[in-house]
C-alpha positions as CSV (number, residue, x, y, z in Angstrom):
1,M,4.9,9.6,-9.5
2,A,3.5,6.2,-9.3
3,Q,3.8,5.5,-5.6
4,D,0.3,3.9,-4.9
5,F,0.8,-0.1,-5.3
6,Y,4.1,-0.1,-5.8
7,G,4.9,2.6,-2.8
8,I,3.4,0.0,-0.4
9,L,5.7,-2.7,-1.6
10,N,8.7,-0.7,-1.1
11,N,7.1,0.2,2.2
12,I,7.0,-3.2,3.3
13,M,10.5,-4.2,2.3
14,D,12.0,-1.4,4.2
15,Q,12.0,1.5,1.5
16,P,10.1,4.2,2.7
17,A,10.0,7.1,0.5
18,L,10.0,11.2,1.2
19,T,10.6,13.4,-1.4
20,R,11.9,16.9,-0.6
21,L,13.9,20.0,-1.9
22,S,17.4,19.5,-0.9
23,L,19.9,22.3,-0.4
24,A,21.5,21.8,-4.1
25,D,17.7,22.6,-5.3
26,L,18.1,25.6,-3.9
27,Q,21.4,26.8,-5.6
28,Q,20.1,27.6,-9.0
29,T,17.1,29.5,-10.4
30,K,14.4,27.3,-12.2
31,L,10.6,27.6,-12.9
32,E,9.4,24.0,-14.4
33,L,6.1,23.4,-15.5
34,S,5.1,19.2,-16.2
35,S,2.3,17.0,-17.0
36,A,2.5,13.0,-17.0
37,Y,0.6,10.4,-17.6
38,V,1.3,6.7,-15.9
39,Y,-0.1,3.4,-17.1
40,Q,0.1,0.5,-14.5
41,D,-0.5,-3.3,-15.6
42,Y,-0.1,-4.6,-12.0
43,Y,-1.5,-8.3,-12.5
44,R,-3.5,-10.4,-14.9
45,V,-3.9,-14.2,-14.4
46,S,-6.0,-16.3,-16.9
47,T,-6.8,-19.6,-15.3
48,S,-7.8,-22.4,-17.2
49,G,-11.6,-23.4,-16.7
50,I,-12.1,-20.2,-14.7
51,G,-11.3,-16.9,-16.7
52,T,-9.6,-13.6,-16.0
53,Q,-8.8,-11.4,-12.9
54,S,-6.9,-8.1,-13.3
55,L,-5.5,-5.4,-11.7
56,V,-4.6,-2.5,-13.3
57,G,-4.4,1.5,-12.8
58,D,-3.2,4.9,-13.7
59,V,-2.4,8.0,-12.8
60,T,-2.5,11.8,-14.3
61,G,-1.0,14.8,-12.7
62,V,0.4,18.4,-13.2
63,S,3.3,19.3,-11.5
64,L,5.4,23.1,-10.6
65,Y,9.1,23.1,-9.3
66,A,10.1,26.8,-8.8
67,V,13.3,27.9,-7.2
68,N,14.6,31.3,-6.7
69,A,18.5,31.8,-6.0
70,G,19.3,35.1,-7.4
71,S,20.1,36.4,-3.8
72,S,21.5,34.9,-0.7
73,F,18.0,34.5,0.3
74,K,16.8,31.7,-1.6
75,Y,13.3,30.0,-1.5
76,G,11.5,27.2,-3.3
77,I,8.3,25.6,-4.1
78,L,7.5,22.0,-5.4
79,S,3.6,21.0,-6.3
80,H,1.8,18.6,-7.7
81,I,-2.1,17.5,-8.3
82,Q,-2.6,13.9,-9.1
83,D,-5.8,11.8,-10.3
84,R,-5.1,8.2,-9.4
85,S,-7.5,5.2,-9.6
86,T,-7.3,1.3,-9.5
87,S,-9.3,-1.0,-10.8
88,Y,-9.5,-4.7,-10.1
89,S,-11.9,-6.9,-11.7
90,N,-13.0,-10.7,-11.9
91,L,-16.7,-10.3,-13.1
92,N,-15.9,-12.7,-15.8
93,A,-14.4,-15.6,-13.4
94,D,-15.9,-18.7,-12.8
95,I,-15.4,-18.3,-8.8
96,P,-17.4,-18.1,-6.1
97,V,-16.9,-14.2,-5.0
98,N,-16.6,-11.7,-8.0
99,T,-16.1,-8.0,-7.7
100,D,-15.4,-4.8,-9.4
101,Y,-13.5,-2.8,-7.1
102,Q,-12.9,0.8,-8.4
103,H,-10.1,2.9,-5.6
104,T,-9.8,6.4,-7.2
105,D,-8.1,9.3,-5.0
106,R,-7.4,12.8,-5.7
107,D,-3.7,13.6,-4.2
108,F,-2.3,17.0,-3.6
109,A,1.0,18.0,-2.3
110,L,3.2,21.3,-1.7
111,Q,6.4,22.2,-0.2
112,M,8.2,25.0,0.2
113,A,11.3,25.2,1.6
114,F,13.8,28.7,2.3
115,G,17.7,28.9,2.8
116,N,20.9,30.1,1.9
117,D,24.1,28.5,0.9
118,R,24.2,26.6,3.8
119,I,21.6,25.9,5.3
120,L,17.6,24.8,4.5
121,W,14.6,24.7,6.5
122,G,11.5,23.5,4.4
123,M,7.8,22.1,5.4
124,G,5.0,20.2,3.3
125,I,1.4,18.7,3.1
126,D,0.2,15.9,1.4
127,Q,-3.8,15.7,1.4
128,Q,-5.8,12.7,-0.4
129,S,-9.2,12.3,-0.9
130,T,-10.2,8.5,-1.6
131,L,-13.7,6.9,-2.9
132,V,-13.9,3.2,-2.7
133,T,-16.5,1.2,-4.3
134,A,-16.6,-2.6,-5.3
135,P,-19.9,-4.5,-5.8
136,I,-19.4,-7.9,-4.6
137,R,-21.2,-11.2,-6.1
138,I,-21.4,-14.3,-3.9
139,S,-22.3,-17.4,-6.4
140,K,-21.4,-20.1,-3.9
141,Y,-20.9,-20.1,0.3
142,P,-18.1,-22.4,1.6
143,E,-19.6,-26.1,2.5
144,S,-18.3,-28.7,4.8
145,E,-18.3,-32.4,5.1
146,D,-18.8,-31.9,9.1
147,P,-22.7,-31.8,9.3
148,L,-22.8,-29.6,12.5
149,M,-20.7,-27.2,11.1
150,S,-22.8,-27.1,7.9
151,R,-26.3,-27.1,10.0
152,Y,-25.1,-24.6,12.9
153,F,-22.9,-22.1,10.9
154,L,-22.1,-22.5,6.7
155,D,-26.0,-22.6,5.9
156,W,-26.7,-19.5,7.8
157,L,-24.4,-17.5,5.9
158,E,-26.2,-17.4,2.6
159,P,-29.4,-15.9,4.5
160,S,-28.0,-13.5,6.5
161,F,-25.8,-11.9,3.6
162,G,-27.2,-12.7,0.5
163,N,-25.7,-13.1,-2.8
164,E,-25.5,-9.0,-3.4
165,L,-23.0,-7.1,-0.9
166,D,-22.1,-3.2,-1.8
167,A,-18.6,-2.0,-0.4
168,Q,-17.8,1.4,-0.5
169,G,-15.9,4.2,1.4
170,E,-14.9,7.7,1.0
171,F,-12.0,9.6,3.3
172,N,-9.5,12.0,3.4
173,L,-5.7,11.8,4.5
174,T,-3.3,14.4,5.8
175,S,0.5,13.9,6.2
176,L,2.8,17.1,7.5
177,Q,6.5,17.2,6.8
178,T,9.3,19.1,7.8
179,F,12.9,18.9,6.4
180,T,16.2,20.7,7.3
181,S,19.7,20.7,6.3
182,L,22.4,21.8,8.7
183,P,26.0,22.4,8.3
184,L,28.7,20.5,10.7
185,G,31.6,21.8,9.9
186,N,33.0,23.1,6.7
187,H,32.2,20.2,4.4
188,L,29.5,18.5,6.2
189,T,25.8,18.7,6.2
190,L,22.9,17.1,8.0
191,D,19.7,16.2,6.7
192,I,16.6,15.9,8.5
193,N,13.3,14.4,6.9
194,Y,10.3,13.9,9.5
195,S,6.8,13.2,8.2
196,I,3.5,12.6,10.2
197,S,0.0,11.5,9.4
198,D,-3.0,10.2,11.6
199,N,-6.2,9.8,9.7
200,A,-9.6,8.3,10.3
201,F,-11.3,5.8,7.6
202,V,-15.1,4.4,7.6
203,P,-15.7,2.2,4.9
204,Y,-18.6,0.2,4.7
205,L,-20.8,-3.0,3.6
206,D,-24.3,-3.1,2.8
207,Y,-26.1,-6.4,2.6
208,T,-29.7,-7.9,2.7
209,N,-30.4,-10.1,5.6
210,T,-33.1,-12.9,5.2
211,S,-32.7,-14.9,8.4
212,N,-35.5,-16.3,10.4
213,I,-35.2,-13.6,12.2
214,D,-37.8,-11.2,11.6
215,E,-36.5,-8.2,13.8
216,L,-32.8,-8.4,11.9
217,R,-34.9,-8.9,8.6
218,G,-33.9,-6.3,5.8
219,D,-31.3,-3.9,4.4
220,R,-28.5,-3.9,6.9
221,R,-25.0,-2.3,7.3
222,L,-21.2,-3.3,8.9
223,A,-19.1,-0.2,9.3
224,F,-15.6,-0.5,9.8
225,N,-14.5,2.3,12.3
226,G,-10.4,2.8,11.8
227,T,-7.4,5.0,12.5
228,N,-4.6,4.8,11.2
229,A,-1.1,7.0,12.4
230,N,2.2,6.8,10.5
231,Q,5.7,8.2,11.5
232,L,8.6,8.7,9.4
233,L,12.2,9.8,10.1
234,E,14.8,10.1,8.0
235,I,18.1,11.4,8.9
236,G,21.3,11.6,6.6
237,L,24.9,12.7,6.3
238,E,26.4,14.0,3.0
239,S,30.0,15.6,2.4
240,S,31.8,16.3,-0.8
241,Q,34.8,14.2,0.6
242,W,33.0,11.2,1.0
243,L,32.3,8.7,-1.5
244,A,28.8,7.9,-0.3
245,K,25.9,9.2,2.0
246,P,24.5,7.3,4.6
247,T,20.9,7.9,5.4
248,L,19.2,6.3,8.5
249,A,15.2,5.9,8.2
250,I,13.1,5.0,11.1
251,Q,9.5,4.4,10.7
252,K,6.5,3.3,13.4
253,T,2.8,2.9,11.8
254,I,-0.3,2.0,14.6
255,A,-3.3,1.2,13.0
256,D,-7.1,-0.2,14.4
257,M,-10.4,-0.8,13.8
258,I,-13.7,-1.5,15.3
259,I,-16.2,-3.5,13.1
260,E,-19.6,-1.7,14.0
261,N,-22.9,-3.8,13.5
262,P,-25.8,-0.9,13.7
263,L,-28.8,-2.3,14.9
264,P,-32.9,-1.5,14.2
265,K,-34.2,1.0,16.7
266,G,-35.0,-1.3,19.7
267,I,-33.1,-4.6,18.8
268,I,-31.1,-6.2,21.3
269,D,-30.9,-9.6,19.5
270,D,-27.9,-8.9,17.8
271,F,-24.2,-7.7,18.7
272,P,-23.7,-3.9,18.1
273,E,-20.0,-4.7,17.7
274,L,-18.4,-7.5,15.8
275,G,-14.9,-7.0,17.2
276,G,-11.8,-5.5,16.1
277,L,-8.3,-5.3,14.8
278,D,-4.9,-3.9,16.2
279,F,-2.0,-3.6,14.2
280,S,1.7,-2.1,14.6
281,R,4.7,-2.1,12.7
282,K,8.1,-0.8,13.8
283,G,11.3,-1.0,12.1
284,G,14.5,0.8,10.4
285,A,16.6,0.9,7.3
286,L,20.3,2.3,6.6
287,S,21.5,2.9,3.2
288,L,24.4,4.4,1.4
289,E,23.9,6.2,-2.0
290,G,26.7,7.2,-4.0
291,K,28.7,7.3,-7.7
292,L,31.1,4.6,-8.9
293,H,32.6,4.9,-12.4
294,G,29.5,6.6,-13.8
295,L,27.2,4.5,-11.9
296,N,24.6,6.3,-9.6
297,L,24.2,3.3,-6.5
298,E,22.0,2.8,-3.5
299,A,22.5,-0.1,-1.1
300,G,20.7,-0.8,2.1
301,I,19.6,-3.0,5.1
302,G,16.6,-3.0,7.1
303,Y,14.6,-4.6,9.8
304,S,11.2,-4.3,11.0
305,Q,8.6,-5.9,13.6
306,W,4.8,-7.0,13.0
307,E,2.2,-7.4,15.3
308,A,-1.5,-7.9,14.5
309,D,-4.2,-8.9,16.8
310,A,-7.8,-10.0,15.7
311,K,-10.9,-10.6,17.5
312,L,-13.9,-11.0,15.4
313,T,-17.3,-12.8,15.8
314,T,-20.2,-13.2,13.3
315,P,-23.5,-11.1,13.8
316,V,-26.5,-13.3,15.1
317,L,-27.0,-15.7,11.9
318,G,-30.2,-17.3,13.0
319,R,-31.9,-19.0,15.5
320,F,-32.3,-22.8,15.9
321,W,-35.3,-23.3,18.3
322,F,-34.9,-20.3,20.9
323,F,-31.2,-20.3,20.9
324,P,-29.3,-17.8,18.6
325,I,-26.3,-18.8,16.4
326,A,-23.3,-16.6,16.4
327,H,-19.5,-17.9,16.1
328,A,-16.2,-16.1,17.2
329,A,-12.5,-16.4,16.3
330,Q,-9.4,-15.1,17.3
331,L,-5.9,-14.6,15.5
332,Q,-2.7,-13.3,16.5
333,I,0.0,-12.9,13.7
334,S,3.6,-11.8,15.1
335,G,7.1,-11.7,13.9
336,K,9.9,-9.9,11.9
337,S,11.3,-9.0,8.7
338,I,14.7,-8.5,7.3
339,S,15.2,-6.7,4.0
340,Q,18.1,-5.8,1.4
341,H,18.3,-4.0,-1.4
342,L,20.3,-2.2,-4.5
343,N,19.6,-0.2,-6.9
344,L,21.8,1.4,-9.9
345,H,21.3,4.2,-12.4
346,T,23.3,5.2,-15.2
347,E,23.5,7.0,-18.9
348,L,23.4,4.5,-21.8
349,F,24.1,7.2,-24.5
350,N,23.0,10.8,-25.3
351,R,23.1,11.8,-28.5
352,G,20.1,13.9,-29.1
353,I,17.9,11.8,-27.3
354,R,19.4,10.6,-24.1
355,V,18.8,7.0,-22.9
356,D,19.1,5.7,-19.1
357,L,19.4,2.6,-17.2
358,N,17.7,1.5,-14.2
359,A,17.6,-1.2,-12.5
360,G,17.2,-2.9,-8.9
361,Y,16.7,-5.9,-6.7
362,Q,15.0,-6.1,-3.3
363,H,14.7,-9.1,-0.7
364,A,12.9,-9.7,2.1
365,Y,12.7,-12.6,4.8
366,F,9.4,-12.9,6.8
367,D,9.4,-14.9,9.8
368,F,5.9,-15.0,11.2
369,T,3.9,-17.1,14.2
370,V,0.4,-17.3,13.3
371,V,-2.2,-18.4,16.2
372,G,-5.4,-18.5,16.0
373,E,-9.1,-20.3,17.4
374,A,-12.1,-20.7,16.7
375,E,-15.2,-20.3,19.1
376,L,-17.7,-22.3,17.5
377,E,-21.2,-23.0,19.3
378,F,-23.7,-26.5,19.4
379,N,-20.4,-28.6,20.1
380,I,-18.6,-27.6,16.2
381,H,-15.2,-29.0,16.4
382,S,-12.5,-26.8,15.3
383,V,-8.6,-26.9,15.4
384,P,-6.3,-24.2,16.8
385,I,-3.8,-22.8,14.9
386,D,-0.3,-22.6,16.4
387,A,2.2,-22.7,13.2
388,L,5.0,-20.4,11.2
389,Y,4.8,-19.2,8.3
390,Q,8.2,-18.1,6.7
391,F,8.7,-16.7,3.5
392,H,11.2,-15.2,0.9
393,L,10.0,-11.8,-1.3
394,H,12.2,-11.3,-4.0
395,V,11.8,-8.1,-6.6
396,I,13.6,-7.2,-9.8
397,S,12.9,-4.0,-11.4
398,I,14.5,-2.7,-14.6
399,G,13.6,0.5,-16.1
400,I,14.5,2.5,-19.8
401,P,14.0,5.9,-19.2
402,A,14.5,8.1,-22.7
403,S,14.2,11.7,-22.9
404,Y,14.4,14.2,-25.8
405,T,14.7,18.2,-25.4
406,F,14.1,20.5,-28.5
407,N,14.3,24.5,-27.2
408,S,12.5,24.8,-23.4
409,F,10.3,21.5,-23.4
410,T,11.8,17.8,-22.3
411,L,9.4,14.7,-23.5
412,H,10.2,11.7,-21.3
413,Y,9.2,8.3,-21.5
414,E,10.3,5.5,-19.5
415,I,8.9,1.7,-19.4
416,K,9.7,-0.2,-16.4
417,Q,9.1,-4.1,-15.8
418,M,8.8,-5.4,-12.1
419,I,9.6,-9.1,-11.5
420,P,8.8,-10.2,-7.9
421,W,8.3,-14.2,-6.8
422,F,7.5,-15.9,-3.5
423,K,8.8,-18.9,-1.9
424,R,7.8,-20.0,1.4
425,V,10.5,-22.4,3.4
426,D,8.3,-23.1,6.4
427,N,7.2,-27.1,6.9
428,S,3.7,-25.7,8.2
429,E,0.6,-27.4,7.0
430,L,-0.8,-23.6,7.3
431,S,-2.2,-22.5,3.5
432,F,-3.4,-19.5,2.3
433,Q,-3.9,-20.6,-1.5
434,D,-7.0,-21.1,-3.1
435,D,-8.1,-24.9,-4.4
436,D,-7.5,-24.1,-8.0
437,Y,-3.1,-22.6,-7.6
438,Q,-2.3,-26.3,-9.3
439,L,-4.5,-25.5,-12.7
440,E,-3.1,-24.1,-15.4
441,R,-2.6,-20.7,-15.4
442,E,-0.9,-17.5,-17.5
443,V,0.1,-14.7,-15.8
444,R,1.5,-11.4,-16.6
445,G,1.9,-7.8,-15.5
446,G,5.0,-5.6,-13.1
447,G,4.7,-3.4,-16.1
448,Q,4.8,0.3,-16.3
449,H,4.5,3.0,-18.8
450,M,5.6,7.0,-18.1
451,I,5.1,10.0,-20.0
452,I,6.2,13.4,-19.0
453,L,6.1,17.0,-20.8
454,S,8.1,19.5,-18.8
455,Y,8.4,23.2,-20.0
456,I,11.2,25.1,-18.6
457,L,10.7,29.0,-18.2
458,R,14.3,30.3,-17.8
């Protein structure tokens, strides 16, 4: 169920997940109702002299699994409704920017499959309704020892945007899916799974302008008008005579965003648009899944190419004499990632209560080139960026699921721990770390608790 933050992480590391009714599912009549709750302790950090920051989430949901295999024509339904929430808060931290970010969404998914003993075809739809709120308090804006940078840029940020900002967004996401299983000879089955989504989103940022341009003063808004299109294709081969099932996954994501700056009626002293962002990611992964000496194993490799291009400008921050103050910058990030993963599952014991073990390791190497340049007015000096950004990302996960069945009910509980770590390997001076990264800190997170109650109507 919990496919929000961890699902994004798996996707970044070339492990996209598509669920579907399989040909084996259609061979046994079953009607099952389930309810579930998941708690996610993503990240908590307590820094000496600064305070605490936390990222947590939870999921509640109900699901229906129904298959009628009583005749030669078989059909099944898989459906769920989930309410998910994620929150990040650093309101008690002594840092320049504080926020209380809340992300809630309702997800409805429905799959239907039809077939017989050897052939299956199905389709699905997944709809999300999302609400994002993030009140922002800025207690301190950036400073510089360069007098020109301060006088003609940084000193104008606070009167232009203020100290209290409010970010919000409400939008709907829809994904369509189709899948099939086809026989290739007597012992070989071809599985194809395809998903596509094309959605728009328009979050916005409200703020108050108190600059020295009367026409621009008052309540203002920036709108981030974006679109996102994603395609994922999985092709797998399965045979009872093979030890492993190979699956090839190919995915493509394209996103773009334009920052709109709605102006008061009749005002021409500012820019109606403040630039935008283009992003693309293309990649593929090959995995093998099989069983060996009681162990269910999955291993795979992946490769992706990444491109991001941003061209941004500030709104007009103010006026020096008769000259408007505004600055611009452009940034390009491009590169590749190579990933590997290994997952295993086994039953530890089954004596009234069944206890299993899930374990996994993921690794990805990212090799990016970062090129950027600021276009600053009033003779402000800036240093262009042309640097490598190379790093390894590792994730170890361990889960202990336990289940107990009584009559037609099954109670399932799983505790899971993920341990990620990051290692940068280039020699570039480019840094994205905060100034407080060397301070004493306590970090925990990566924990997940899931409880599911299922009822089977036979």
